[in-house]
N, C-alpha and C positions, 0 to 999 in steps of 0.2 A: 060957477068956475070960468072966467073970460075966456081961457084955451078951448072950452067947449070938449074934456075930456070923458070918457066912457069912467065911472067910478072905478069899474072892474079894470080898468085897464093901467090904473093908475097904483103904483106901489109904493110903499114906506120906504122900502131900502132897494135898492138894486145895487147887485156885487157884480162887478165886471171881472169875471175869471175863477173858475170852476177846480182850482188846484186843490190841494189840501187844505188849506189856508181860507180861501174861499168856501169851500164846504162846512168848515167849522164855523165860521161867522155866519153862515146862513141859517146854521144847527142854531147857534146863541139868538139870533135874530127869532127865530121862531119862538124860542123859549121865553123870550120878552114881549112875546104876542103880537109881532108886527109881520105882515106881509110883506113878502120878499122874493125878488126874480134874481136868477143867476144868469148871467149872459157869459158864453164861452165860445171862444173861435174855433176848439176842435169838434169832433163829430161827439166824444165822450167827456165826462168828467173825470178829473182824478189827475190833471196837469201832468209834469214830468215823472212824478213816479210811477203815473198808471200806463205812462207810453214809451217812456225810455228804459225802466228798470222797473219793470211789475216783479220779475223774479229777484231782485237784488235784495239784500238784506239791509235794513236801517236799523242801527243801534241810541240812535239818540232822541227816541219818542218816550217821554215819559210815560209810566208803567207797564212799558214793553224791554223787556230784556232783548228782544230781537223780532223784525216784523219787515215782511216782504212789502215792496211797495203796492201791488194789486191789495195784500190782505186789507193795509193801512186805509185804501181808498174804499174798498168794500165796506169796512168798518164804519167809515165816515159816512157813507153813502147810507147804510143800516140807522145811523144815528139819526140822519136828516130825514128819514122815511117818516120818521116820528110827527113833524109837521108838513107832510106832502099836502095838505089842504090849503096850506097857506105858502106856500113854496112853488113860482114858475120857475122852468128850467129850458133855457133855449139855447141849443146849441148849434154850431157852425154859423157863428155871427160874429164879424168884428167890430168892435167899436169904433166908429171913427171920428165922431165930434160929440160934444155937450154943449146945450143951449139951458139957459134960466129964465122964464118969465111967468111974471106973477109967483115966485117962489116955488114953482114946479121946473123940474129939468126934463129936458126932449133931449132923449140919448140916440143919436142916429148911428146905425151900423151899416154894414153893407148890404142888408136886406130891408131894414124898415125902420120904423122908430118905436121907442120906449119911454114910457113916463112915470118919473119917480120924484118922490120927497125928496130924497137924501141916497148919495152914491157912495159905495165904498171899493177902493181901486184895489183887487187881490191878483191883478194879472203878471205876477211875476216880474220878467224882466221884458215882457212885452209879450204879443199875441203870438201863440206857439204854432206853428204850421207844420205838416209833414213836406218833404221837398220831392216833386211827383215827378212823372215821367216826362211831362210836358206834351202830351200826344193829345190829338182829340180824342172827343167824348170820354176823355179819362176821370170827370167829374160823374159822368152818368153812371159808371160802375163803381165809384167808391164806394164802399160800406155796403156792397151787394155781395160781390165776389173778387171785387178788387180791396185788398187791405193795406194798410202803410205800416200796421203793429197786430203783434197776435197776442191773444189772451190762452186763448183754450185751442191746444192743437188738435184735440180730438174731433174738432168741426171738419177737419181736413183727411180723414180718415177715408181710404179707397179712393180718393181724388187724382187727377192729374195734376199738381202743384207746379207753376212756374214763380221762380224768384229772380227778382230785378236787384243787385248790390253784390258788392266784393269787401264790406267790413265782417266784424264780428257778428252783429244780429243775422247778417243775411246767411251765414256760414252756419251758425248754431242754429237757425231756424231751418236750413235744409238738413243737417244733421239728424235733427230731431225728428224731423219728417219721414228719413229714409225709409224708415221698417212701417212707418204708421200709413203712409200717403199710396197709391196705387204706383205713381211715380214721382222724381221731382228734378226739375231742371233748375239749374242755375245759370244766369245770364249776367256776366259781368264785361266792362268795357275794355279790361286791361285782362294782359295773361295773368299777371301777379295780383295775388289776394293782400287786401289789408287786413286783416284777420291775424290773431293770434298764430303762432306758425304752427303749435301742435293741433290745433282745430284744421288747419288746412291740409295738412299731414293726413289725419282722421277722413278728411272730403275725398283726397283722392283715393284713398283705400276702400271708400264707399260706394255705393248704386247710384249716386246721384250722379246727373249726366251734366258735364260742365260745356257751356257755349261761352268760349274766351277767344279772343276780344270782341265780343258782339254789341250794337246797340240797339235798341227797340225802338221801330218806326212808324208804327201802326198799332193798333187796338181793335180787333173787330169783334162784333158781338150783335146781339137781337135785343130788343127791350134793355133793362138794365141791366143784363148778364154777358162780362166779356165772353167770350168764347174761344180768342186765338190772339197772340201777341206775335205779330212780325217783328223779327229782327235782322239785321244787316251786320256781316262783318267786317272789322274797323277796316279801311281804307280798301274795299274791294266792291264789286258789284254783286256778292253773293245774298241771296237774300232766301230767309227760313221761315216757314210759318210754325207756331208751337200751339198745338191745340191744348186747350184748359180749360180744367174745373174752377181752378183758382188762383188767383195772381196775387204775390205779394211783393211790394215795392219797399224795398229798404234802404233807401238813398238818405235816411236820417232824418231828423228835425230842424226848423230854424226860429230863432226867437228874434223878435223885431217890436221896437217901441215909435216905429215911425210916425205912428199916429199924434206922440206925446205933446209935440209941439201944437195942432192944432187943438189941445186940450186946454190949452192955456193955464197951465199950473205950474209954479215955481218947480224946477227940476234941476238935478245935478246928474249929467250923462243920462245913463237910462232908468235913473229912479226918481221919483217925486219927494220932494223936500216936504216934511211933515213935523209938527208940533209934537211934543209931550203927549199930547191925546190924540195924535194921527188925525191931525185937521190940516189941508193942504191951504194953498195960497186962496183958494176960492170956497166959501162958505158954503156948507152942506156936503163937502166931498170931501172923503177921507181916505188914506191910502196904508196897506197896511202889507205884512209880509216882504216878499224880495222887491217889490214895486215901491215899499218906503224907504226913505233914508233919512237918518238923524245922528248925531254925535251918537259914538259907543253903539251903533248898530251891529247886532251878531246873526250873519244869515243863515238862519237855522229855520226849519222847518215848526220846532217846538217853540222859537222867538214869536213867528208867526201867530202861533196858537193863543199865544199870552197877549198880543196884540188885538187879536180879535175881539174880543170883550170889551175891550176900552172903547173902540171905534163904534161900535155898536151901540153902545150906551149912549155916546157922544151924539150919536146921531139920532139916538130917539129923544135926547134932548132938546136938539135943535129942532126935532118935527115937532114935537108937543111940550112946548117948556110950560105947559100950565098944569100938565099932568104929575102924578105924584111917582115919581123917577126913581126912589129907592130900590135899589137893587137886591132881590130876593133868591136865596138859594136854591137850586134845583129840587133839593131833595124837600122843600117844602110847597114847590110848582108841580112838581110830578107826583103823581100816588098812583103807581102802578097796582 
């Protein structure tokens, strides 16, 4: 290979995006016997269902009369675990560029380079990232004892918890932790909360300490653990230091396809235009799920699940045109 790439570093298919559609595409690619890499901009897999509405019920997934976002993601991860030996996962990396030399893609992220024979884009409406406090050293504490979303409330039992935010999620977490944590302090930059009125009434009747209107101005800590948050009352010089065991930042999440222009793919607004076989304008790159746009597109998770096998099969035909690429049913491939 003229690029002098270590064979272990070269994957058959790289999937950009680790949401439900990307996870199922990775599983199906494993079922077809190819090596797969997933690149995800968040610190965990699962996309919006895992981050934005883990407890919310979803009703339009085939074979599930109702399933929570978190349960759906857990099932997809369990399904993918069957092919753990041929699936690499890279978290907290945002894909910036694609470059193709001698039939091999070099995928540039904000951290390093990856190498792949084909690419499937399943990043939804773009890179998905939490809105941060914007404070120095924040990244050091992230995912240690500073969290942007919560899956297991029990991890905060007996702790001093500080929550920043004024929306439904921040208020709901504060209420849920009120009887579980040693103490809960909610910091919001305004006197009025954006959360549901009934939730705010419950909040005011709870033991939660309300700090309004206050802004976070400094994080203190040692190593990778935050120990205190310094807040300042709006339009005053009044500063307070809040000791903490855990900090939850609930400022919401943002999506951005700002890198789409550098990918040099035909697009429409924030989506990539694809053929009926989910081919993009660049040979060897495919797009599925909310990242893809075509006539008659229906933006559902179930739609993306159906698109994934087609894109994977096309990618395998592209990579290995001389191979017998007849599709075999999973009941014949897997013998438990």
